[in-house]
ZALUM-837451 format. One record per atom (N, C-alpha, C, CB): residue in three letters; y, z, x. Coordinates in steps of 0.1 Angstrom, whole numbers, padded with zeros to 4 digits, always signed. Last residue first. Glycine has a CB too. Layout:
! ZALUM-837451
alaYZX;...
***
This chain:
! ZALUM-837451
unk-1110+0798+1834;unk-1121+0790+1828;unk-1134+0799+1826;unk-1124+0777+1836;unk-1079+0801+1838;unk-1091+0807+1841;unk-1099+0803+1827;unk-1089+0823+1845;unk-1052+0784+1853;unk-1060+0786+1840;unk-1075+0791+1842;unk-1060+0771+1832;unk-1022+0786+1864;unk-1034+0790+1867;unk-1040+0793+1852;unk-1033+0803+1877;unk-0996+0766+1875;unk-1002+0773+1864;unk-1015+0775+1866;unk-1001+0766+1852;unk-0982+0762+1898;unk-0975+0757+1886;unk-0981+0766+1876;unk-0977+0742+1882;unk-0982+0769+1931;unk-0990+0770+1917;unk-0980+0770+1908;unk-1000+0782+1914;unk-0971+0746+1954;unk-0969+0757+1947;unk-0976+0755+1935;unk-0957+0761+1946;unk-0964+0732+1986;unk-0974+0733+1976;unk-0972+0747+1969;unk-0989+0731+1983;unk-0941+0709+1999;unk-0944+0721+1996;unk-0953+0721+1984;unk-0933+0730+1994;unk-0941+0690+2027;unk-0945+0692+2016;unk-0947+0707+2012;unk-0956+0684+2016;unk-0914+0669+2049;unk-0927+0682+2043;unk-0929+0683+2029;unk-0922+0698+2046;unk-0904+0650+2075;unk-0905+0654+2060;unk-0915+0665+2059;unk-0910+0642+2051;unk-0900+0642+2099;unk-0896+0654+2095;unk-0897+0658+2082;unk-0886+0655+2099;unk-0914+0618+2105;unk-0899+0619+2103;unk-0893+0631+2098;unk-0896+0610+2094;unk-0940+0624+2102;unk-0935+0620+2116;unk-0921+0620+2117;unk-0939+0607+2121;unk-0943+0629+2076;unk-0944+0642+2086;unk-0938+0638+2099;unk-0960+0646+2088;unk-0944+0610+2057;unk-0932+0611+2059;unk-0932+0624+2071;unk-0925+0614+2043;unk-0972+0604+2044;unk-0966+0592+2055;unk-0953+0601+2062;unk-0960+0574+2046;unk-1001+0623+2036;unk-0983+0623+2034;unk-0977+0615+2047;unk-0976+0641+2034;unk-1024+0631+2039;unk-1020+0619+2044;unk-1006+0613+2040;unk-1030+0610+2039;unk-1026+0657+2033;unk-1029+0655+2047;unk-1024+0640+2048;unk-1046+0657+2051;unk-1026+0668+2008;unk-1013+0666+2012;unk-1013+0658+2027;unk-1006+0682+2013;unk-1050+0676+2001;unk-1045+0664+1994;unk-1032+0660+1998;unk-1043+0667+1979;unk-1052+0701+2012;unk-1059+0690+2015;unk-1054+0678+2010;unk-1071+0692+2012;unk-1036+0718+1996;unk-1033+0713+2011;unk-1039+0701+2013;unk-1038+0722+2021;unk-1055+0720+1975;unk-1044+0714+1974;unk-1037+0710+1986;unk-1036+0721+1966;unk-1076+0734+1988;unk-1080+0721+1985;unk-1066+0716+1981;unk-1091+0720+1973;unk-1063+0758+1995;unk-1069+0749+2006;unk-1068+0738+2000;unk-1083+0753+2012;unk-1055+0769+1970;unk-1047+0764+1980;unk-1051+0756+1989;unk-1042+0772+1985;unk-1081+0754+1947;unk-1072+0766+1954;unk-1063+0761+1961;unk-1078+0776+1962;unk-1088+0733+1931;unk-1097+0748+1930;unk-1090+0758+1935;unk-1112+0748+1937;unk-1066+0712+1913;unk-1073+0718+1926;unk-1079+0733+1923;unk-1062+0719+1938;unk-1046+0689+1903;unk-1056+0699+1899;unk-1066+0701+1910;unk-1064+0694+1886;unk-1011+0681+1903;unk-1024+0678+1908;unk-1034+0691+1902;unk-1023+0676+1927;unk-0982+0667+1901;unk-0991+0678+1896;unk-1006+0675+1900;unk-0989+0679+1879;unk-0957+0657+1924;unk-0969+0656+1917;unk-0976+0668+1912;unk-0977+0651+1923;unk-0922+0648+1927;unk-0933+0658+1928;unk-0944+0653+1919;unk-0928+0673+1922;unk-0892+0640+1950;unk-0902+0639+1939;unk-0915+0651+1938;unk-0907+0626+1940;unk-0871+0650+1968;unk-0876+0636+1963;unk-0884+0632+1954;unk-0881+0631+1971;unk-0850+0672+1965;unk-0861+0670+1960;unk-0864+0657+1959;unk-0862+0675+1950;unk-0823+0681+1987;unk-0829+0670+1979;unk-0842+0670+1976;unk-0827+0658+1984;unk-0805+0713+1988;unk-0815+0702+1993;unk-0819+0693+1985;unk-0827+0706+1998;unk-0794+0731+1973;unk-0785+0722+1979;unk-0792+0708+1986;unk-0777+0730+1991;unk-0816+0751+1969;unk-0808+0742+1957;unk-0801+0732+1962;unk-0798+0749+1950;unk-0838+0749+1993;unk-0827+0754+1989;unk-0821+0744+1979;unk-0819+0756+2001;unk-0872+0751+1998;unk-0861+0740+1997;unk-0852+0748+1988;unk-0866+0724+1990;unk-0887+0776+2014;unk-0886+0768+2004;unk-0873+0760+2004;unk-0888+0775+1993;unk-0904+0787+2046;unk-0894+0788+2035;unk-0895+0777+2027;unk-0881+0790+2039;unk-0936+0792+2030;unk-0922+0794+2029;unk-0920+0790+2043;unk-0916+0810+2026;unk-0964+0798+2053;unk-0959+0804+2040;unk-0944+0805+2040;unk-0964+0817+2038;unk-0973+0769+2067;unk-0971+0779+2067;unk-0965+0785+2052;unk-0963+0780+2078;unk-0994+0744+2086;unk-0994+0751+2069;unk-0987+0763+2072;unk-1011+0755+2060;unk-0984+0715+2104;unk-0985+0731+2104;unk-0983+0735+2089;unk-0973+0737+2113;unk-0988+0688+2112;unk-0990+0693+2096;unk-0992+0707+2099;unk-1003+0687+2087;unk-0975+0678+2135;unk-0988+0686+2137;unk-0995+0691+2122;unk-0984+0701+2147;unk-0952+0668+2127;unk-0962+0657+2131;unk-0978+0665+2131;unk-0957+0651+2151;unk-0940+0687+2100;unk-0942+0684+2112;unk-0954+0673+2114;unk-0944+0697+2118;unk-0955+0709+2075;unk-0946+0700+2079;unk-0945+0698+2093;unk-0935+0702+2074;unk-0960+0725+2043;unk-0966+0717+2053;unk-0956+0710+2057;unk-0977+0708+2048;unk-0961+0755+2028;unk-0952+0745+2030;unk-0959+0738+2041;unk-0936+0750+2034;unk-0973+0774+1997;unk-0975+0770+2011;unk-0967+0757+2015;unk-0989+0768+2013;unk-0980+0803+1981;unk-0975+0792+1982;unk-0971+0785+1995;unk-0966+0793+1975;unk-0987+0832+1980;unk-0997+0820+1986;unk-0993+0807+1985;unk-1009+0820+1980;unk-0972+0843+1952;unk-0980+0847+1967;unk-0989+0835+1970;unk-0992+0862+1966;unk-0944+0825+1938;unk-0958+0830+1937;unk-0965+0832+1952;unk-0967+0819+1927;unk-0912+0831+1936;unk-0922+0827+1945;unk-0938+0834+1943;unk-0916+0829+1959;
***
């Protein structure tokens, strides 16, 4: 786990640090986006349609590129 990883869930779209999906749970897919920081990446998740049905989104850093 990289410090700063976020979990967004619930109809209130609460943003928390972890817990993350266990191996036995299903991952429905993933997107790789380019964002300046975690706040921008979390903002991308605002329109996810399944929060009302108990869905959640995990935001994780895959690669950090210093330019």
